[in-house]
N, C-alpha and C positions, 0 to 999 in steps of 0.2 A: 824850633827852639822857642818861638813866641808862644806856641800852644803849651809847652811845658812851663814856661815862665808865668803864663797867665793863671795857672792853677797851683802855683807853688811859690816858694821863696827863692827858687833856683834862678840865677841870672847868668847869662852867657856873655862873654866878652871876647873880642878879637885878641889873639895871642900876641904878645910883644916878645918877651925874652924868657917866659916861664919854662923851666925844664920839664914840667909835668903838664901835659895837655892832650886833648883829643885831636887827632889829625884825620879829617874827612878826606876820603879818596874814592875814586871811581875807576881805578885802573885794573882791578882784578875781578874775577867772577865772584858772585855771591854777595849776600847781605849779612854783615857780621860785625861784632865788636866784642872785646873782652868784657867781662862782668866786673864792674867796680874799678876803683882806683888801683893802678898797677905801678905807680911811682916812676913813670917815664913817659915818653911819647906813646900814645895809645891810638892804634889805627881803628877807624870806624869806616868800613868799606860799604859803598852804596853803588854797586855795578849796575849795568843796564838791567831793568826790571825791578830795581830796588828804589827808584827815585819817585816814591809816592809818599805823601805826608804821613800816613799811618805806619808805613815801614820805617821811615826815618825816625819817627817818634819811638817806635819799638826798639830800634838800635841805640838811640840815645839813652833810653831807659836802661838798657844793658850797661852802657858805660857809667850810668849813675848808680849801678849796683843791683839791678833787678834781674832775677832769673825768670825762666818761663813758668807760667802758672801751673802748667801740667807737670812740672817737676816738683811740685809741692809734696811734702811728706805725707799729707792727708788726701792726696788726689784720688786714691782708690775709693774713697767715699763718694766721690762726685763724678768721676769719669772712669771708663775702661779703656786701656791702651790695647789696640788690636795689632799686636806685634807682627802677625803674619802678613799684614798689608803694608808695612813700612819698607821703603826702599832700602836695599842692602847698603850698609855703611852709614845710615842715618838713625839708627836706634838710639844713639847717644843724645839726640834731640829730645828724647822722651824719658831720659833717666830720672828716676825719683831721688830727690835729695833728702837727707835727714833733717829733723827739726833743729839740729845744731847748725845747719847751713841755710835753711830757708825759714823765714819768719813772716807771719801774716801781720806783724806790727800792730797788733790790737784789732785787726780786721778779720775777715773770713775768706774762704776760697771764693774767688771772683770770676765767674764765667765770662763776664763782659770786659775783663782786663785786656788792655792792649798787648799784654805779655802772654796771652793764651793763644795757642795755635788753633786753626780751624779744624774742622772734623776730618778733612782729607789731606791735611798737610803731610808732605813727604810720602804720599801714597804711591805704591808701585803698580797698582792695578785699578785705580779710580774708585776704590772702596774706602770706607772710613778707616782712619787710624786712631781717631779719638771718638768714642761713643759716650755721650753724657748719660748718666744714670737717670736723670730727670729728662725725659724726651722733649719737654718744652724748652730746654736750654740748648738743644743741638744747633739751632741756627743763631744762638747768641755767641757761641765761642768763635774766635777768629776775628773779633772786632779790630778793624784798622781805620776807624773813623776818628779816634782820639782816645785820650786817657779816660778811663771810667772814673766815677766819683770815688770809688775805692782806691784806684791807682793814685789819685791826687792825695787822698788821705794818707796812704802809705808813704808816698814820697815826702810829704810834709812831716810825717812822723820821723822818717829816717833822717832827714836833715834838720830836725828840730825847728821847723818853721812855726811861727806863731800865727 
């Protein structure tokens, strides 16, 4: 939370009696959150294996309204999704969204986004599921060190931070 706050105008506070809030839990399997405001209690799950700063930032960014970078409407210009290598039942993680759903908010496709999966994410066979069209970017995708410069710019744009 401090990482996100330090790069944006987003401030987090402990819930008192607000009806709409993000509830952090670690009781189920998986790392997940709904995308954006849902108008009620919103679960952000961080089960065993999810409790690392980069994963937590990624999930909070979902709660703040960010989709996966590889779901971008223009992703086919930048990456190739290797569907045959994706674990059964996880193809939805790579679904491409239209430009009416995803916006770059004045920026561009960001290989270094905290919201971009790594090359072998959800691989069923140890092979790539995402291959960058620019080979020099293959080891850039999957950043879990922190928000990229562009992530911060997009977050500030979305929340009208000055």
